[in-house]
N, C-alpha and C positions, 0 to 999 in steps of 0.2 A: 690125487687131491692136491689143486692149486691152494697154497696159501701164502697171504701177504699179511706181515705185521707193520703196521706206520713205527717210524722213527718215533724214539718216546725220550731219548736222551740215555744219562745215566743210571737214572733212577730206574726208569723202563727195563733196562738191560739187567740191573740188578736185581727187578722183581721176578723177569722172566728164570734168572739164573737160579733163585731160590726156590723159586714152584719146582722146576725142576729135581732140586735137591729135595725138596719136603715129600714130592709123590714118585719116587723111584724105589727100587728093592733095597738099594745098598744103604748104611748108615749115611750121617752127613758128615762132612768133615770134621777132624778133631780139633779144629781151631774153633769151631763156631761153637761145640758144645758147651763152654764155658759160660758163653753168652746165654746160652738157654737154662742153665743151672743159675744162673743169678736173675734171669725174669722168673724163675720157679719159685726163687726163695721170695721176690719181691710180689709175687701174686698170692703166697699163701699167708704171706702177713699180711696182705691188706684184708683179706677174708679172713683172717683171725679177728683182725682189729674190729672189722663190722660187726663179728657175732660175740667179741668179747663184750661191746658196747662201748669201745673208744672211740668209734667213729660213727656216728648217728645214721641209724636208719629213720627214713622219715613215711609215712603211712596215708594212702591216701583215704575218702573216706567211703570208698567201697572196695571190693575185691579187685586183685591185679593179676592180670597173665602175662608172663614173658614168656616169648618166643622168640629165641635165641639159639648160638652157636658157640662151640669152645674153640673152633677153626678159623682162620679166617678165610676170606672168597666165599664163593658165592653156594649156597647149600641150599635155596629155596623155601624159605623161612615167609618172605613175602608174600607169595601166593597160598602159605599156610595161613598166615594174618588173615588173609581176604575170605578164606573158608572159615576161619574163626567167627570172624565177624558178622560173615552171612548166617552162619550156624546158630550164633548167639541171639539174634533177633528171630530165629526160627523157635529157639526155646521160650521166647517171651522176655530176655532181657534187653535190655537199652546200652548196647558196647559203643565205647569210644575206643580210639587207636592213637597210640602216641609214638613219634618216630622223632631219631635224633635229628634229621634234614639234614644229614651227612652230604657235605657239597654245596649245600646253600650259604649264600652271603650276605642273607639277611642282619641290619643293623640291630634288629631289636628280634627277643626272642621271648618267650615260646610267640608262637604265631598259629592262628586258625586255618587251615589249609583249604582250599575248594578246589573243583576242576580247571578254575581259570587262573589258579595261583600261577609264579612264573616258578619252574623249577631250579633259575639260576639263584634263587631267595632261598627256598625252604628246600631244595634238593627232590632228585628227581624220582624217586619212590615215594615220596608222600606224594607227590601229583599223581604218580602212578594210581596209588591207592586211591585217592580222590575221585578221578575219572572214573575206576572202576565200582564208583557207587557209595564211597565209605563219607556218610555226612558229618560223622561228628570224628574230627580228625584235627590233632597239634602236633606242631614240631618244634623242636626245640631240643639242645645239647642237655638242658638240666630239665630231664624227664618227668621229677617231681614236679616242678613247676608245669609243666604240659599236661600233666595228669589234673594237677589242681584247676587248670583252666576249663580242662573238659567237664569236670565234676561241678565247676561252678558256674559256666554257662551254657552247658549244651545237658542238663540232666542226665549224665551218665549213670548206670547203674552198677558197670564194670568197666574195666578198661583194657586194653590188650596193649603191651610194649612190642613193637617190631623191635627184634634186637634187645640188647641191653642186659643179656646174661650175668655181662660182669658191671652191670651199673649198680651196686648192692646199695647203693643210698636210698634208691627207691624199692620200698618195701613189696613185694609180692606173696600171693599166695598159691599160685601154679605155677611152676616152672616146667618149660618144654623145650627141649633140646633137639635141632633140626639137623641131623648129620647128612652128609652125601655117600647114599647108598653102593657107590661106586670107587668114588676114592678113601671114603672111612676117613680116619685121623692119620691120614699120610703114615709117614715115618713114626709117629708118634712122640717126637720131638716138641717141646716148645720153641716159639718163637726165640732167635730168628733160625734154627737147626731145623725146625718144622714147624708145620702151620698152627700150632695151639696155640691160644691166648692162656689156658688154662690148664693142669694136670690132666689127663685121662680117668682118674679117679673122680673129677669132677662130675661125671656122668653118671655116677651111682647115688649121686643125692639130688638129681632134679624128678620131675615127679612123672614125667614122658620124656623117652626115647622114640623120637619120627626119624626113620629114614627114607631119604628123596631117593626111591629107585628100589632094584633087589637089595636085600639086606640076607645073611646071614647069621646076623649077630643078635636076634631077638628084637626086642620093641616092637615097635607100631611101623606101619608101610604107609608112603603117600607117594604117589604117583602123580605127576604132571604132565596133561594131556592137551593138546590143541591142534584144531584142523583149520580155524578161521585163518585167510589173509586178507586182513585190512589195511586201506591208504592209511599213509602217517598224515597227513593234512586232513583234518577232519571236516574241510568243506567240501573237499570229493566225493565222489559216490563211487561205489562199486566195492564189490567183494569177490574175493577167489577163495580157493582150498588148496592147501598143499596137495592134495592128491590131484588135482587139476595140473600141478607145475610137474608134475613126475616127467623124467627125462628133459625136462628144460634145465637151460645153465643160468644161472643167477649170483648175485655177489652178495656174501651173507655179511652182517655187520654186528659184533656182540660185544659191546663195551660191560660187562660184567665181571662178576665173581670168576667164573669156571664157564667162560664162550665155548667150550669144548661141548658142552650140554647142547648149547642148540644147534652146533653144528651136525652134531651127531642127530639129532631131531630132524633135521632135514635131510641126512644122508639116508636116513632109514626109511622117508619119504620118496625115495627113489630120485631125490634133485640132483643134479650134478651143481656143486658149489666151489666159488673161490672163496676160501675162508678170510676176513679181516677182523680179526681179534683187536682190541684195544684196552685200554687198562679201564678198571672198574672206577665207574661214575664219571668216564669222560666228557669233557666240552666239546661237542662237536664243532665245525665249521662247515660250512660248503664242500670246501676241499677234500674232505675226510671222505663223501662221498661218492667224489668225481669220478667214476668208471668209465667213462666215455659215454656216447651218445646208444639210445635205444636198449641200455640195458634196465635188466630188474634187480633192485635192492630189497631183500629181506632184512629186516633187524629186530630185536627184542623191543617187547614192551615198554621196557625203561629206557630204551635207548630212543625210541620213537616219540615219549613225550617232551624230547629238546629239539625234534629234529624238523617239526613241520616247516616252520619258514624254509627251510631249504628243500621241500617236498616239490619238484617240477613235473610230476607224474608216474614217477619212477618207483618211491620210497614206499615200501609195505611193512606191515608188522605183523608178526604172529603172537597173539595174546596166548596164554597157557592158563590153567586152572585146575588146580588141587585136588583131588581125590584120595581120601582116607580111609584105611581099611573100618570095618564095622567094630573092632573091637577094641579101637581108640576112640570113636564115639560114643560107646558104650560106657567106656571106665571114666571119661570126660563129665558127661552127665551125672554118673555118680558123685565124682568129686565135685563138681559146681552145687548138687543138691545139698552136699555136706555143708559147702561153704554157705549157703543162704541159709540153711538153720543157725550156724554160729552167728551169722550177720544180725538173724532176727534176735536171739540171745542177747545180743550186746544193746541193742536198742531197746530191747524190752526193760 
């Protein structure tokens, strides 16, 4: 399986080394563990300050669902957010979505996001959500301000926060933790000795645990599926399928938190893959995608929103869709029904 990792300097090397430490069976080096202990003290203290009221929690005028994780790296929360948005609309809600806008360099926050927004300004995940049909969408590091923008300007009656499980300033009614079903919580250590942003015990406090992929840990299960292969340049016509590429060689590009998940999906489809992992939220250039003439390049949907200008006819992306188990859907419906009763009592 050919693999090429682009040079990304000392920071890139350090990231790759840390990830190798986080997801191996051996415990992390002793010298890293005191840093994790200090990180844990700060994380617990910060949460305690919010719960004691020393740090103020701001609530929106409508219920808030937070879908996030306690581990760094990709777990599949954005596809789940897309599922939540569509499912909530089917249930009769008017949902909105807020994101941090990670990687965006906008001078003014928060911002409403549309399918025509520049990912360099508002972040790649924000534009991905907009291109997939999320109409009520705002991005900004201050998620309270972003939520207030939606409730004020977009007539939302429920807000879904993409990530932000640790953004305690935003009051929430439902917490959903998304967990990688294969990698789990890694070695179980907090940053930097492990991948955890908060202690594993934090999972006992959320309303729902959703495992992306097979899990033996209980909780609910989400599966990401996708077979369509679409051109990166939206002005190009034509579509393929992964099954049609079986036996062919492609160059696969992934600038996401867990590139291996994308590469594995292609391998499982019988495609011969040269893997090109990039850092999460990588700002691509044309040179990053130059693998010679007459080559087919497949990438994730998050990468594709940044690469349309580089497409000369060889760039394609594979959109994925989340499917959740019936138990999660049923339990979420009951939780929201109870929330609706609470909201009616508040307003009466």
